[in-house]
MARROMAR-671754 format. One line per field, with one value per residue (C-alpha): residue number from 1; x, y, z. Coordinates in steps of 0.001 Angstrom, whole numbers. Example, Ala and Ser with C-alpha at 12.3 -4.5 7.8 and 13.67 -1.06 7.14 Angstrom:
2
num = 1|2
east = 12300|13670
north = -4500|-1060
up = 7800|7140
END
This chain:
62
num = 1|2|3|4|5|6|7|8|9|10|11|12|13|14|15|16|17|18|19|20|21|22|23|24|25|26|27|28|29|30|31|32|33|34|35|36|37|38|39|40|41|42|43|44|45|46|47|48|49|50|51|52|53|54|55|56|57|58|59|60|61|62
east = 102726|105999|106880|107665|110634|109719|111336|114132|114156|113227|113141|115491|113429|116171|117129|114328|116837|115687|118190|118304|117716|121235|122602|120842|121660|119723|120827|120969|120039|122196|121093|121933|118339|117606|115869|115684|116635|118661|121020|124777|125291|122791|124030|127513|126096|123624|126028|128912|128351|127964|124174|120958|119338|115926|112671|111687|112634|112939|109901|110537|111522|114357
north = 49082|50991|53688|57074|58947|62178|65269|66650|70057|73055|76795|79011|81678|84296|84123|81913|79461|75835|73520|69890|69356|67974|71259|73327|74064|75368|78709|79170|82142|83636|80853|78026|77216|76337|79086|78787|76245|78133|77331|77365|80706|82443|80518|81997|85528|85136|83404|85852|87379|83968|83765|84395|87718|86636|87698|84030|83560|87157|87110|83649|83580|81122
up = 94189|93914|96399|95006|96379|98123|96658|98817|97166|99277|98717|100697|102552|102048|98365|96990|95500|95158|96840|97847|101587|102032|100640|103312|106958|109974|111386|115146|117297|120059|122451|120043|119126|115487|113524|109748|107098|104476|101594|102212|100437|102712|105758|105397|105162|108046|110428|109801|113255|114895|115201|113268|114161|112825|114452|114808|118475|119710|122011|123414|127082|127675
END
């Protein structure tokens, strides 16, 4: 039985663009913790101030 290759395409949560996993990058919050997996175009926009200001980790106590 032949193994099928798993699709590496994912959808960017910001722009909705389908991109290969290797063409995506995790953003980091102000404490350096990974937040979201986004495409490179969105990554540049989100990380312009140096960190991701997403609501993902706001209530977490470090």
